[in-house]
C-alpha positions as CSV (number, residue, x, y, z in Angstrom):
1,M,0.1,-0.1,0.1
2,N,1.3,3.6,-0.7
3,D,0.5,5.7,1.7
4,I,1.5,9.4,0.4
5,E,2.5,11.7,3.7
6,N,3.8,15.1,4.5
7,Q,8.1,15.2,3.8
8,E,10.0,18.2,4.3
9,C,14.0,18.3,4.7
10,V,16.5,21.4,4.6
11,L,19.6,21.6,2.4
12,N,22.9,23.5,3.2
13,I,22.3,25.9,0.0
14,R,22.0,29.3,1.9
15,Y,20.3,31.8,0.6
16,D,23.4,33.8,1.0
17,L,25.6,31.8,-1.2
18,P,27.4,33.9,-4.1
19,H,25.2,34.5,-7.4
20,E,27.5,32.0,-8.8
21,I,26.3,29.2,-7.4
22,W,22.4,30.3,-7.1
23,D,22.9,31.2,-11.0
24,K,23.4,26.8,-11.3
25,V,20.5,25.6,-8.6
26,M,18.1,25.8,-11.2
27,L,20.5,23.1,-13.2
28,V,19.6,21.1,-10.7
29,Y,16.5,21.4,-10.2
30,E,15.9,20.3,-14.3
31,K,17.6,17.3,-14.1
32,M,15.4,15.9,-11.1
33,P,12.5,13.8,-11.8
34,G,9.0,15.1,-12.0
35,W,10.6,18.9,-12.8
36,L,7.6,21.0,-14.2
37,G,9.0,24.4,-13.8
38,Y,8.4,27.7,-11.8
39,G,4.4,28.3,-10.6
40,K,3.1,30.8,-12.4
41,D,-0.6,31.6,-14.2
42,G,-2.6,29.7,-11.1
43,N,-0.6,26.5,-11.0
44,G,1.2,26.6,-7.7
45,Q,2.6,29.7,-5.9
46,K,4.3,32.2,-8.4
47,G,8.0,31.9,-8.4
48,I,8.4,28.2,-6.7
49,P,9.5,25.0,-8.5
50,Y,7.7,22.1,-8.2
51,W,8.0,18.5,-9.2
52,F,5.5,15.7,-10.2
53,S,2.3,18.9,-9.7
54,F,1.6,22.1,-8.6
55,N,-1.6,20.7,-6.4
56,E,0.3,20.5,-3.0
57,N,-2.8,17.8,-2.1
58,E,-1.6,15.0,-4.8
59,K,2.2,14.1,-5.0
60,S,4.5,17.0,-5.3
61,I,7.7,18.4,-4.6
62,S,8.2,22.4,-4.1
63,A,11.0,24.1,-2.9
64,S,11.8,27.3,-1.1
65,V,14.7,29.5,0.0
66,E,14.5,30.0,3.6
67,P,17.4,31.6,6.0
68,S,18.1,28.1,7.1
69,G,18.6,27.1,3.6
70,L,16.8,25.1,0.8
71,Q,13.4,23.6,2.2
72,I,11.7,21.2,0.0
73,V,8.7,20.0,1.4
74,G,6.7,16.9,-0.8
75,N,3.9,14.9,-0.7
76,M,4.8,11.4,-1.3
77,E,5.7,8.1,-0.3
78,E,8.3,7.7,2.0
79,N,10.4,5.5,0.3
80,E,10.3,7.2,-3.0
81,W,11.0,10.9,-0.9
82,N,14.0,9.3,0.8
83,S,15.1,8.5,-2.8
84,W,14.5,11.3,-4.3
85,V,15.9,13.8,-1.8
86,T,19.2,11.3,-2.0
87,E,19.2,12.1,-5.5
88,I,19.0,15.7,-5.3
89,K,21.9,15.9,-2.8
90,K,24.1,14.3,-5.3
91,I,23.4,15.9,-8.4
92,A,23.5,19.6,-6.6
93,T,27.1,18.2,-5.0
94,E,28.4,17.7,-8.7
95,I,26.6,21.3,-10.3
96,L,27.3,23.4,-7.1
97,G,30.7,22.4,-6.2
98,F,30.2,21.6,-2.7
99,K,28.9,18.5,-0.7
100,V,25.2,19.5,-0.5
101,G,23.5,17.6,2.9
102,E,20.3,17.7,4.7
103,I,20.8,20.2,7.8
104,E,20.9,18.8,11.3
105,W,18.7,19.6,14.0
106,I,20.0,19.2,17.5
107,K,16.8,19.0,19.9
108,K,17.0,19.8,22.8
């Protein structure tokens, strides 16, 4: 049984990286499975990258730049999500030129 659930991760692609790095991020997006493009004209939120669907109630992934890093949220089955996140970290590391990984949170 496929259980679609909300997923989230934050990658160490920070908002304050140089433009030379951010200019390459779209290349990472485009190489990922399910790439649709940026939200516009009533499909998703304007300027936000989407994969699989613009409808967040369906299987979908979107990303936003936050002070902590690149936040990726999804609505999908956990195994597929884990594979997708592993792939984006691999591709981003290759294209951006530094090790891209998830930010680890320290729980108190």
